[in-house]
C-alpha positions in Angstrom: -77.4 18.0 95.7 -78.3 21.4 96.7 -78.2 24.4 94.4 -78.5 28.2 94.3 -81.2 29.5 92.2 -82.0 33.1 90.8 -85.7 33.6 90.7 -86.2 36.4 88.6 -87.4 38.0 85.2 -85.1 39.1 82.5 -84.2 42.4 84.3 -82.5 40.4 87.2 -80.7 38.2 84.9 -79.2 41.3 83.2 -78.4 43.4 86.6 -77.2 40.3 88.7 -73.7 39.2 88.2 -71.9 37.2 91.1 -68.3 36.2 90.5 -68.2 32.5 89.6 -65.9 31.3 92.4 -68.5 32.3 94.8 -71.2 29.9 93.4 -69.3 26.6 93.6 -72.6 24.5 93.0 -75.0 24.2 90.4 -76.6 27.5 89.5 -80.3 27.4 88.2 -82.1 30.4 86.7 -86.1 30.4 87.1 -87.4 32.6 84.7 -91.1 33.7 85.7 -91.9 35.3 82.5 -90.3 35.4 79.0 -90.4 39.1 78.5 -93.6 39.4 76.0 -94.4 43.0 76.8 -93.5 43.9 73.3 -94.6 40.7 71.8 -91.0 39.4 71.6 -91.2 36.5 73.9 -89.6 33.9 71.7 -87.0 36.4 70.6 -85.9 37.2 74.6 -86.1 33.6 75.3 -83.4 33.0 72.8 -81.4 35.8 73.9 -81.6 34.6 77.5 -80.1 31.3 76.5 -77.3 33.2 74.7 -76.8 35.5 77.7 -76.8 32.5 80.3 -74.1 30.7 77.8 -71.7 33.6 78.0 -72.1 33.3 81.9 -71.6 29.8 81.9 -75.0 28.7 82.7 -76.1 25.7 80.3 -79.8 26.1 78.7 -80.7 22.7 80.6 -80.3 24.9 83.9 -82.8 27.6 82.8 -86.5 27.4 83.5 -88.8 29.7 81.9 -92.3 29.8 83.4 -94.9 31.4 81.0 -98.1 32.0 82.9 -101.1 33.8 81.7 -101.6 35.5 85.2 -98.1 36.6 85.0 -98.2 39.4 82.1 -95.1 41.0 81.4 -96.0 44.5 82.3 -94.4 47.1 84.5 -97.7 48.3 85.8 -99.1 45.0 86.6 -98.4 43.4 90.1 -98.8 39.6 90.2 -100.8 37.4 92.7 -98.6 36.8 95.5 -100.0 33.5 96.6 -99.9 31.9 93.1 -96.5 33.1 92.2 -95.3 31.9 95.7 -96.7 28.4 95.0 -95.0 28.3 91.5 -91.7 29.5 93.1 -92.0 26.8 95.9 -92.6 24.0 93.3 -89.5 24.8 91.7 -87.4 25.2 94.7 -88.6 21.9 95.9 -88.2 20.2 92.7 -84.7 21.4 92.0 -83.6 20.9 95.8 -82.7 24.6 96.2 -80.8 26.0 99.0 -80.2 29.5 98.1 -82.9 32.0 96.4 -81.4 35.2 95.0 -84.2 37.8 94.0 -85.1 41.3 94.0 -85.7 43.5 97.2 -88.9 45.5 98.1 -87.8 48.2 95.7 -87.5 45.9 92.7 -84.1 47.7 91.6 -86.1 49.9 89.1 -89.5 50.0 90.8 -91.0 47.8 88.3 -94.2 46.2 89.6 -93.4 42.8 88.4 -90.0 42.9 90.2 -91.5 43.6 93.4 -94.3 41.0 93.0 -91.3 38.7 92.8 -89.8 39.9 96.1 -93.4 39.7 97.7 -94.0 36.0 97.2 -90.6 35.0 98.1 -91.0 37.1 101.2 -94.1 35.4 101.7 -92.5 31.8 101.9 -89.9 33.0 103.9 -91.9 34.7 106.5 -94.5 31.9 106.5 -91.8 29.3 107.3 -92.9 27.6 103.9 -89.3 27.2 102.5 -87.4 24.0 103.0 -85.1 23.9 105.7 -81.8 25.4 105.1 -83.0 27.4 102.2 -81.7 30.8 102.5 -82.9 34.0 100.6 -80.6 37.0 99.3 -82.2 40.2 97.8 -80.3 42.3 95.4 -80.2 45.8 97.0 -82.1 48.7 95.3 -80.2 51.9 95.4 -81.0 55.7 94.4 -80.6 56.8 91.0 -77.2 58.6 91.8 -75.7 55.5 93.2 -77.2 53.5 90.4 -75.4 55.3 87.6 -71.6 56.2 89.3 -70.3 52.6 88.4 -67.0 51.7 90.4 -67.4 54.8 92.5 -70.2 53.2 94.4 -67.8 50.5 95.8 -66.6 53.1 98.4 -70.2 53.9 99.7 -71.3 50.2 99.5 -68.4 49.2 101.6 -69.7 51.5 104.2 -73.0 50.5 104.5 -74.5 47.5 106.0 -75.0 44.5 103.9 -74.7 40.7 104.1 -73.0 40.1 101.0 -70.9 42.5 98.7 -69.6 41.1 95.3 -67.1 43.3 93.7 -66.2 42.1 90.1 -62.9 42.0 88.5 -62.3 43.9 85.3 -62.7 40.4 83.6 -65.8 39.6 85.2 -67.4 43.0 84.3 -66.5 42.8 80.6 -68.1 39.1 81.0 -71.3 40.8 82.5 -71.3 43.4 79.7 -70.9 40.5 76.9 -74.1 38.6 78.4 -76.2 41.9 78.5 -75.4 42.7 75.0 -77.1 39.4 74.0 -80.4 40.9 75.0 -80.3 42.9 71.7 -84.2 43.4 71.6 -84.0 45.5 74.9 -80.9 47.4 74.4 -82.7 50.6 74.1 -80.8 54.0 74.5 -80.8 54.1 78.4 -79.5 50.5 78.6 -76.5 51.7 76.6 -75.9 54.1 79.3 -76.5 51.2 81.8 -73.9 49.4 80.3 -71.4 52.3 80.7 -72.3 53.6 83.9 -74.3 50.9 85.9 -72.8 50.1 89.4 -74.7 46.6 88.9 -72.1 45.7 86.4 -69.2 46.6 88.9 -70.7 45.4 92.2 -73.7 43.8 93.8 -74.7 44.3 97.6 -77.2 41.8 99.0 -79.1 41.3 102.1 -80.4 38.0 103.7 -84.1 37.9 104.5 
């Protein structure tokens, strides 16, 4: 049975929330590193499982790939070819038909996020993805739009996109509960994120 997969790091798992009726098949989360930038890798793995549980994703459907060549570092770009190989192995092993990841802006400009996009884009452009496997990328927006919450619905509806998911109040609260599970990462600016981020209200995505 084919499945959608989120190819990401902890940041995308926190940012991206798609209403459950949209994904009617099995959801698999492929995490490319555990988030060990502050030597909290094991803590963040547990937090991830708790967060996924809130979102209805069982731990058995979460894959964490810890690789020495993929350090959790916002200043380090990962090797595109090696990363693409690992991602493709996961896609083929799990019979994935939809990959959701970052766009070229990485949402926050994080080098690791952008590396993920480059790897998936490489697989797509070189025709290496299995037949019928599509790729959706989460749209990066400017700082103003990022923090105007539901007001960005008006702007997003006027702009071109392939998919636009607008969350209900209940779904937004669920997304916030999931993000609060990442307690080790809830620094001051992320508290503001919980209050004002448009990504907890809507997500616009483009097809590669």
